[in-house]
N, C-alpha and C positions, 0 to 999 in steps of 0.2 A: 202141276202149281205154280204158280208164281211167287218170286220171293215176297210182295204185296201178299198177297194172298198163305204164305208160311208166314209171316210173321206174325198174322192174326190169330193162325192157328196158336204159335206161339202163346201167344198173349192168353189165351181165352186157356189155355192148358196152365198157363200158371198163375191164374186166379181160379181153378181147380172149374173149368165148365166145360169142356172137355165133351168126348162122350166117351166109353168104352174104347173102341176103336179109335178113333183118336189116338188115346191114349198107348196102348198099346204101339199104335205106330211110334209118339215121340221116344216112348221107353226104348221098343227095337234100337230107333234110331241115339239114344246116349248114351247106350250100353255098348255100339260099336266106337263111336268115339270114342270111349274110353277104355277098349280095347286093342285101339291104335288100329282100327280095322276102317278103308275104303268106302266111303262113300257113292257113287259118282251120282254127275245126273240126270240121264238115266232113270238110274234109280229111285231116284226123289222124285222126277216126276210120273215114272207107273205108282211107285204106291200113292203120290200125292195126289193123283188123279183121283184115285180111285175115293181114297179118303174124304175129299174137298167135296168130291161128287154126294155123300151121304152126311153133311155138315147141316144140322137143324140151328142156326145160332140159336132161335128162340128156348131149344131144349136146352135143359141145367142140370146136369148128372156131377154134383160133387164129388169129385176122388180122395178121399182122408190118406192118404197112403203117408207118412211124413218124407219116407223117402223122396220119394216122386217129385212133391212139393221141395224138398233143399235141393233135388238134383236141378229142376227145370231154375231154384232161382238162383244159386252157382256157376250154372251153365248158358246164362240167359246172351252172354254176350256173345259166346264162342258158338253157340249153335245159330243167332241172330244171323253174324261175317260168313258162315257156311251156306245158309240158306241165301242170301245174298249175289256169295262170288260161285253157287252150283260146285264148287273144287272137291273133292280125292282131301279126307282129314288124315294127318297121321299124330298116333301123341308123340314121334319121336321129333317132328315143326309144328307141331302149334303149342297157340300159348300157352298156360297153365288153365285149367277149366272150372278148375273153384278152390274160393278161399277156403272151403271148408270139408274140407277130403269127409265124403262118405260110404261105407261101406258098410258090405253085410258080415254082420258077424259071426253071425247062427241064419238054420232059419228063421226065428223068429227075432232077431235083434237086430239092428243098423247100429253101427260103429261112425260118428263125429267125429271128427276132429280139427285143430285151433290151429296150423299150421305157419298162421299169420300173426301181424306185426302189430291187429286190429281186432276187436270185441266182433262177433260177427252170429250173428242170432239164427237158431235152430226152431223152427214149426215143429210140434208134436202134434202127434192122431188127435187131442181134446181140444186143441186152441189155447195152449200152453206155452211160452214163448220161454227156451232160454237163452240169453246173453251168452257164449262160449268165449272168457276171454285166452287170448293166446296161450300157446303150451298149453293147452289141456282140450280132455276130451269126453264124450259124453257114450255111455249106451242106454240106447232106448229102441222097447216094439216099433213095430210097423204099424197095430194097430191094438193099444192095451183092454188089458181082462175086466171081466165085466163089474168083477169086485173092486180092485184096487190097483194105482199106474206105479210100476217100479221101472226104473233107472240107475240108471250109475254114473255117480261123478271120479275123476281125474283129473284135478287142477280145480280153480274156478269160477264160477259163472254165479251169474243175475238169475234169477225163475222168478215169471211172471204164471203163475198156476191159474188157471181155470180154476172156477169153485165150481166140485161140485161131491157138499156131503155123504152121496153113494157111494163116492171111488177115492179113498184115499189116496193122498200122493204120496212118495216112498225115496226117498233121494240115500242111495247109499254109496256116501264116499268114506274110503279108508275107515276106520275100526269104528265110524258115528251113523246111526240111522236118522234123518230129517222126515217127519210125519205132518204134512197138510191137508187141508181139505181145499183152502185155496186163498193164496196174498201174493204177498213177495218177498223174497231175501235172498240172501249171496253165500255162498258157502264157498271157501278157500281149501279145499284136500289135498296139496300136492304132496305127490308120495318121501319126497325127501324132506319135507320140511317139518320141522317138532313138532306143530298145532294146526288144529283143524279148527276151521272157523264158521260158526255158520250165526248171520245177522239178519235181521228184523225189520225190515221197512214197512210192511203194510200187515193187519190180520196176525195171527194166531200160527207156533210152529211150535209141535212137538220134537227132541229129541234126546235120544240116548243111544248107550251104547251097542255094539252088538254081544250079544243076538237080541230080539227085540225082546221087549217085557214082559213079553207073555209063554217067555221059556223058561223066565226067573224073576222069582218071585225076592232076588235079592240085587238087581235091578230098576234102578227109578230114576223114569227121564224127568227131565228140567223143559219147562213151559217156557218163551218168548212171546215177548205183544213188541208193538216198532219198538226202534232206537235200544234194542236190549242182543248183546249178543250171546254166546257161548263158547268158547275155547275148551277141546278140549286136547290135554296134553300128553303127548306119549309118553313118552321117558314115567310121567309119575304116574296113567295112567288115572286122570282126577277129568270132572269138570266143573270150568270156572265159568258162572254166569258175573253176567256186568254190562254194563254202558257200553253202545258202541263210543268209538272214537270223537265220531263226529253227525254227534244227532241232527237230524231233521225236524221242523216245524209239520208237526202231522198235526192240527186241531184245525177246524172248520167251523167252529161253535158262531162265530163272532168277528168280526174286524177288526176290534178293539182290543185283543189279544196280542196282536201285531204289532201295535203302538210303541207298547213299553217305555210308557210315559208316568210317569208314580210323582206328586209333591207330598211330603208325607205321612202317604201308606203304611202303615205296618206292614214291616218286613215279612209276615207270616200269609200275606193276602199277595205278596209278590212271591210265593215261592209260589201258593197256589195256581198264580196267571202262568206262571211258569210248567209246572204240573201240567196244566191243559195245553200249553202250548204244544210240546214235547211229545206227551204221553209215559213221562217217567218220573217217580213216585220221589219227591225227596218227606223225607225224613227228620220231624225237627221236634226236640223239644213247647210243644206252643208255652207251657208256661215260662220257660226260662227267656223266649223270646218278645212274648207279649210288651213289654217297652221297648222293643225296636221300635223304629220307623227311616223310613227313606226317603230321599226326595233326587231323582235321578230319572236320566234319558238315555234309553238303549237303542239306539238301531241295528245297526252292521255287524254289533257281536253276536259269537253262536252263544250256545248253549252251555261250555264248558268259561267261558270269561263273564258272560252274568254271574253266571255262579262265582264266579271269584270276583266282583263288582261288590259282591252283597255280599259275601263274608270280610272281604278287605272292610266293608264299611263298620259295620258291628260286629270286627273283633273277632268272626268264627274260621273255624276250616270246614274243610269236607272231605267222605272220601266214598269212593266208587266200590259198593262192595252188594251184594248180589243181584245185581241188579236196579240200583239202585245208586241214590248221592243222598249220601244222611251227612247233615249236620251239626256240628260239636259247639258249643255258644258258652260261656258265661253267662251272656243276658247284657241288658242295657242298660245305663243307670239314665 
């Protein structure tokens, strides 16, 4: 097998298009590298020629092991270099093989740890992507069970979960469990931190303290929607629901929502536009604010800055309460 042919094989492996025999060959190669064993040119040529002779490019057998996919991604540069040089590789002298350290935790579980200074992606067997932040780790099964998907997080990560109503996705992080069907959200749960935070970007999640709700009638779950977060305070053992610090626009119903230009518009209608923009409930007394109107243009301001502009104009105040913004005002004359 020539270096060019090996690179083609590696590319097909990375994209999940290898035959079982090809996968076994590359997996053995990776294991030898990870263990520090030497790989001779003759070994590569002999094994590679046998594999290459059986290659059928038109045949696509998708390999679903998350371990193999991650291993291929994080060792791509090192292995290609080895193929081009056809020299023996030793763990003592080679460059680091992985940005995310992937290892076997037990027979069923894989553990990925991010020891770099940048966010690194981990692909799960169901197609979900975990953006693992520095100094964080995640344990997950090679293949999820037939009725549920369970992972365990230590640290911080953003989850983009592939929707599957028949298989709920559960993240165990410290003292809480986050349950979703398919959505995107971020969890911060470092072991030494005083708080655990779950913030939702899209979809809906259910968060509850361990054990699961079905094991205790006293445990209540908290439902989070976009731009809401739950803070679990470890010392007090309480769950606090609130609006995220930097809400993002979630509405795509109408481009007019993003213009934020108002000429003598009732404040209640402006609040309605903001709710549609951000998906955040804004509570106020309709009767008290009935006479309040506002002329303003908002461009680059964030959600809270816009709320503050309105409140200042009508001499009102706001609070972040239970995942909603509550407006308090004496009205306009």
